[in-house]
Backbone bond lengths (Angstrom), bond angles and torsions (degrees), N, CA, C in turn:
res aa  C-N    CA-C-N  psi(-1)  N-CA   C-N-CA  omega(-1)  CA-C   N-CA-C  phi
1 M - - - 1.354 - - 1.561 109.49 -
2 S 1.319 112.49 132.69 1.475 113.36 171.21 1.522 106.32 -94.53
3 Q 1.271 115.09 141.09 1.434 118.84 -176.29 1.500 107.93 -139.21
4 N 1.377 118.62 135.00 1.481 122.51 177.25 1.541 104.12 -131.01
5 R 1.319 112.02 131.04 1.494 119.99 177.45 1.466 113.45 -117.16
6 T 1.338 118.88 137.67 1.378 124.43 171.96 1.535 107.32 -133.29
7 I 1.282 114.59 145.73 1.497 121.15 -179.24 1.534 107.10 -122.47
8 N 1.326 115.03 123.07 1.489 125.33 172.01 1.468 107.95 -87.68
9 S 1.355 117.83 104.94 1.482 119.54 -174.00 1.574 111.59 -72.82
10 T 1.302 119.30 -16.60 1.510 115.30 -176.69 1.532 109.91 -77.85
11 N 1.246 121.91 -27.87 1.518 119.42 176.20 1.505 110.58 -127.03
12 E 1.279 117.67 16.24 1.524 124.96 176.60 1.482 113.58 52.06
13 K 1.305 119.32 35.81 1.512 122.50 175.88 1.551 105.54 -92.95
14 E 1.311 114.54 140.30 1.443 121.47 176.91 1.513 107.02 -114.72
15 T 1.326 117.74 126.72 1.461 120.99 178.52 1.486 112.16 -112.47
16 T 1.324 119.50 125.82 1.426 126.56 -178.88 1.513 111.56 -118.77
17 T 1.329 120.65 135.66 1.392 118.38 172.03 1.528 110.27 -110.63
18 V 1.317 118.74 143.21 1.464 121.03 -178.33 1.524 104.74 -139.09
19 C 1.379 110.42 151.31 1.495 117.33 175.08 1.493 111.09 -93.06
20 C 1.268 120.75 113.84 1.479 126.32 -172.16 1.579 103.93 -72.35
21 T 1.324 115.54 140.46 1.410 125.24 178.12 1.518 116.47 -117.18
22 T 1.346 114.70 12.23 1.501 116.08 -172.26 1.525 110.06 -83.18
23 C 1.306 120.12 -17.15 1.498 117.86 178.61 1.511 105.56 -147.21
24 P 1.374 116.70 174.26 1.463 121.41 -174.25 1.595 112.11 -67.83
25 K 1.342 119.13 -14.60 1.483 119.67 -178.49 1.561 110.79 -68.43
26 E 1.247 119.76 -26.86 1.515 124.40 178.87 1.518 108.64 49.40
27 C 1.311 119.81 54.24 1.474 124.74 -178.16 1.559 112.71 -65.32
28 V 1.270 116.02 143.73 1.493 119.71 169.30 1.536 108.60 -89.42
29 I 1.307 108.26 114.20 1.486 117.39 -175.10 1.515 108.42 -103.39
30 T 1.373 112.12 137.33 1.530 117.71 177.18 1.507 105.50 -105.90
31 I 1.361 116.14 132.13 1.375 123.09 177.18 1.480 108.68 -119.01
32 V 1.288 114.90 131.93 1.465 119.15 179.76 1.578 109.43 -115.44
33 L 1.318 114.29 130.96 1.507 119.24 -177.43 1.500 104.26 -123.54
34 K 1.286 113.90 146.82 1.468 122.17 174.68 1.560 107.29 -128.78
35 Q 1.358 118.50 113.72 1.432 124.72 -175.62 1.546 108.14 49.25
36 G 1.337 114.46 49.58 1.441 119.79 175.90 1.500 121.81 77.47
37 E 1.410 113.19 -8.30 1.466 122.45 177.93 1.501 110.57 -94.99
38 L 1.365 114.42 136.43 1.473 121.50 175.94 1.501 110.69 -68.74
39 I 1.306 117.46 122.31 1.506 120.47 178.25 1.537 112.87 -115.81
40 A 1.316 114.56 -23.15 1.457 113.14 178.13 1.579 112.46 -158.76
41 V 1.266 119.87 145.34 1.444 129.50 172.13 1.475 111.91 -129.80
42 T 1.309 117.71 122.98 1.470 121.93 -176.85 1.489 110.51 -135.05
43 G 1.308 118.81 152.90 1.413 123.79 169.36 1.581 111.89 102.94
44 Q 1.285 117.56 -7.03 1.447 118.37 179.95 1.538 112.24 -74.58
45 G 1.287 113.62 136.67 1.513 121.18 -174.62 1.500 112.08 -98.68
46 C 1.273 118.66 -0.12 1.492 119.00 176.57 1.555 109.08 -150.35
47 K 1.259 115.87 171.60 1.479 120.70 -176.53 1.568 113.34 -61.30
48 R 1.263 111.10 -32.71 1.509 117.50 -176.59 1.561 112.53 -69.24
49 G 1.304 115.05 -25.66 1.473 122.08 -175.02 1.531 115.94 -56.57
50 K 1.294 113.21 -44.07 1.518 118.14 -178.36 1.533 109.37 -65.67
51 Q 1.335 113.28 -43.07 1.559 117.13 -178.53 1.604 106.90 -68.21
52 F 1.318 119.41 -37.74 1.368 121.72 176.26 1.589 112.71 -55.58
53 A 1.361 112.04 -49.28 1.420 120.83 -178.82 1.519 110.50 -60.38
54 K 1.303 120.27 -44.77 1.473 124.10 -179.66 1.588 108.56 -63.08
55 K 1.241 116.77 -43.94 1.552 121.99 178.70 1.506 109.16 -66.71
56 E 1.340 119.96 -35.99 1.462 123.97 -176.77 1.512 108.80 -67.54
57 I 1.327 119.07 -37.39 1.431 120.41 175.19 1.511 116.28 -71.15
58 S 1.356 117.12 -39.38 1.443 123.02 -172.62 1.595 110.40 -89.59
59 S 1.250 118.01 -51.74 1.507 117.61 179.37 1.550 109.02 -152.11
60 P 1.230 120.99 84.62 1.461 125.91 178.96 1.487 114.65 -58.37
61 E 1.418 116.77 136.48 1.392 119.72 -178.20 1.619 106.69 -130.97
62 R 1.292 114.43 159.30 1.513 120.56 178.04 1.510 107.47 -148.65
63 T 1.380 114.86 151.70 1.395 122.34 167.26 1.535 107.82 -85.47
64 L 1.345 116.58 130.42 1.465 120.25 -174.64 1.552 109.02 -102.93
65 T 1.307 117.90 133.86 1.387 120.86 176.65 1.499 110.25 -123.14
66 S 1.326 121.22 142.75 1.498 122.36 -175.77 1.499 108.50 -159.74
67 T 1.281 117.78 -159.33 1.442 124.59 174.06 1.517 111.33 -137.43
68 V 1.379 116.21 154.88 1.444 120.03 178.03 1.481 104.67 -130.72
69 I 1.351 116.46 141.45 1.504 123.45 177.72 1.497 110.12 -72.73
70 V 1.348 115.00 130.66 1.480 122.36 175.55 1.492 107.90 -114.44
71 D 1.382 119.36 124.53 1.380 123.40 172.77 1.504 109.88 -81.24
72 C 1.338 117.55 121.38 1.417 123.23 -179.97 1.447 110.27 -114.38
73 G 1.226 122.98 60.76 1.480 125.31 177.54 1.424 117.90 62.87
74 G 1.359 117.62 46.45 1.471 123.11 179.30 1.494 110.60 110.43
75 T 1.258 119.99 -25.53 1.440 120.16 174.50 1.507 108.91 -111.23
76 V 1.331 117.11 164.56 1.463 118.75 178.48 1.568 110.20 -124.80
77 Q 1.301 112.60 151.79 1.485 118.21 175.45 1.522 104.37 -135.00
78 L 1.366 108.96 157.11 1.467 113.74 174.51 1.523 111.55 -98.71
79 L 1.335 110.42 130.87 1.526 115.27 -178.10 1.572 106.13 -104.50
80 P 1.387 116.58 126.64 1.467 115.24 177.86 1.520 106.75 -73.67
81 V 1.337 109.73 146.78 1.523 115.79 -179.75 1.589 104.61 -143.08
82 K 1.288 110.38 160.30 1.467 120.09 175.60 1.503 113.68 -151.31
83 T 1.290 119.66 158.09 1.422 120.86 171.76 1.523 110.99 -73.31
84 A 1.289 118.07 140.08 1.444 119.08 -174.07 1.548 112.01 -75.07
85 A 1.290 119.38 -8.20 1.421 127.78 171.24 1.483 110.29 -153.48
86 S 1.246 115.95 175.87 1.494 120.44 176.78 1.491 111.34 -66.86
87 I 1.361 114.81 147.07 1.465 120.13 175.10 1.535 106.23 -123.29
88 P 1.379 114.83 161.91 1.479 116.67 178.94 1.576 109.10 -61.02
89 K 1.268 113.01 139.41 1.414 120.30 -178.71 1.551 110.71 -62.78
90 N 1.354 120.79 -31.55 1.410 126.38 177.51 1.588 110.23 -62.40
91 D 1.313 116.99 -24.53 1.458 120.09 -177.54 1.549 115.12 -88.57
92 M 1.335 117.23 -4.20 1.441 120.76 -170.29 1.475 112.99 -58.21
93 V 1.339 118.13 -43.93 1.531 123.67 -179.15 1.481 111.65 -60.99
94 Q 1.336 114.67 -49.30 1.463 119.14 -178.60 1.603 111.02 -63.75
95 V 1.267 115.06 -39.46 1.497 121.51 178.44 1.525 109.02 -63.29
96 M 1.342 117.10 -44.33 1.469 121.43 -179.60 1.519 111.33 -67.59
97 N 1.279 118.82 -34.17 1.480 124.92 175.02 1.518 109.71 -60.16
98 V 1.318 118.34 -43.68 1.508 123.57 178.79 1.491 107.89 -68.96
99 I 1.324 120.19 -46.91 1.460 122.96 177.58 1.475 113.50 -53.56
100 R 1.358 112.29 -49.08 1.525 115.34 -177.73 1.565 112.83 -58.78
101 K 1.326 118.84 -27.54 1.400 121.83 -176.39 1.517 111.42 -88.65
102 T 1.312 117.79 -10.02 1.494 122.43 -173.13 1.529 110.41 -80.30
103 R 1.325 116.65 129.78 1.495 126.93 177.31 1.558 105.54 -124.42
104 L 1.311 115.08 135.83 1.527 120.39 179.47 1.568 104.13 -121.20
105 T 1.318 112.27 167.39 1.461 121.07 169.76 1.509 106.52 -122.73
106 Y 1.380 115.17 143.91 1.486 116.55 179.82 1.417 109.31 -70.09
107 P 1.356 121.36 162.01 1.478 128.03 -0.37 1.566 111.96 -80.84
108 C 1.274 116.09 153.11 1.484 126.09 176.03 1.471 104.68 -129.74
109 Q 1.382 116.54 138.92 1.417 118.96 178.71 1.537 111.15 -116.95
110 L 1.298 116.63 146.74 1.430 123.31 174.22 1.521 109.48 -48.01
111 G 1.319 115.13 123.92 1.483 119.48 177.58 1.469 116.18 93.35
112 D 1.372 115.07 -8.10 1.535 119.30 174.73 1.575 109.75 -57.36
113 V 1.316 113.37 142.26 1.500 116.42 174.20 1.526 104.16 -81.13
114 V 1.329 118.18 117.42 1.408 122.59 177.26 1.502 111.55 -83.51
115 I 1.269 118.77 -43.56 1.546 125.15 173.18 1.478 107.18 -134.46
116 P 1.260 120.30 112.38 1.544 123.80 173.93 1.533 106.93 -71.32
117 N 1.301 116.05 142.27 1.460 125.76 170.69 1.510 109.29 48.12
118 I 1.318 120.76 56.54 1.478 123.80 -171.80 1.548 107.76 -63.56
119 C 1.336 108.80 129.49 1.479 122.14 -179.35 1.505 113.65 47.14
120 G 1.323 115.98 37.22 1.497 120.08 179.70 1.451 117.71 63.00
121 T 1.331 118.53 25.14 1.434 121.96 -177.52 1.572 108.22 -88.86
122 G 1.327 118.53 -6.67 1.462 117.12 -177.55 1.511 113.87 78.62
123 V 1.317 115.99 6.86 1.490 123.01 -176.21 1.547 107.56 -121.99
124 D 1.319 112.97 135.84 1.506 117.77 177.19 1.482 111.31 -87.82
125 L 1.386 115.55 149.14 1.481 121.14 168.22 1.545 104.61 -93.59
126 V 1.420 116.96 128.39 1.353 120.55 -175.38 1.547 109.99 -124.80
127 A 1.404 116.11 154.88 1.460 124.71 -179.60 1.495 108.65 -76.10
128 C 1.259 115.66 135.27 1.459 121.40 179.66 1.574 112.81 -103.39
129 R 1.338 114.67 10.14 1.456 120.56 -179.84 1.564 110.63 -160.17
130 S 1.256 119.91 158.33 1.440 124.37 174.93 1.529 109.85 -95.38
131 I 1.277 115.90 143.27 1.493 121.96 165.07 1.541 103.64 -129.90
132 R 1.283 114.64 107.96 1.524 120.16 -172.15 1.509 114.06 -95.59
133 E 1.302 117.30 -27.40 1.471 123.70 -176.07 1.559 108.80 -151.36
134 V 1.282 116.61 178.23 1.439 121.29 -167.92 1.507 112.88 -58.04
135 N 1.326 117.04 -46.49 1.462 120.55 179.76 1.572 115.71 -108.19
136 H 1.310 113.94 35.82 1.441 120.55 -170.92 1.453 112.08 -124.31
137 A 1.296 116.17 119.02 1.521 118.25 174.51 1.453 110.82 -138.50
138 R 1.289 115.45 115.34 1.500 119.10 176.43 1.547 109.17 -143.54
């Protein structure tokens, strides 16, 4: 998320712009806060934009994608993985540290839960591809 903040000291309003990621439009949304309270949201191109902006200010979340090393009998392959749902942005570093240390052995199936409830987020890390044999990746 790109985010720009400006503060108008005369009336203590804080303006923040965020790039919405809820749909393909990727609208630039302007959020106006006064003394920490949301007073305006503008620029959203769909119904989900306003809700995204509110969540972005209070507790931003993201879906995390990465790869995990899979031991395939002497060779290794990278298995693409992602969180099954969004996780708090503040947990990203901790989750990535766990993912980096994770090693699997084949076979792995698309949709397999690689790490359940990763870092206590309540969200599973799942496989985004199958690896069925030593030299097979689909």
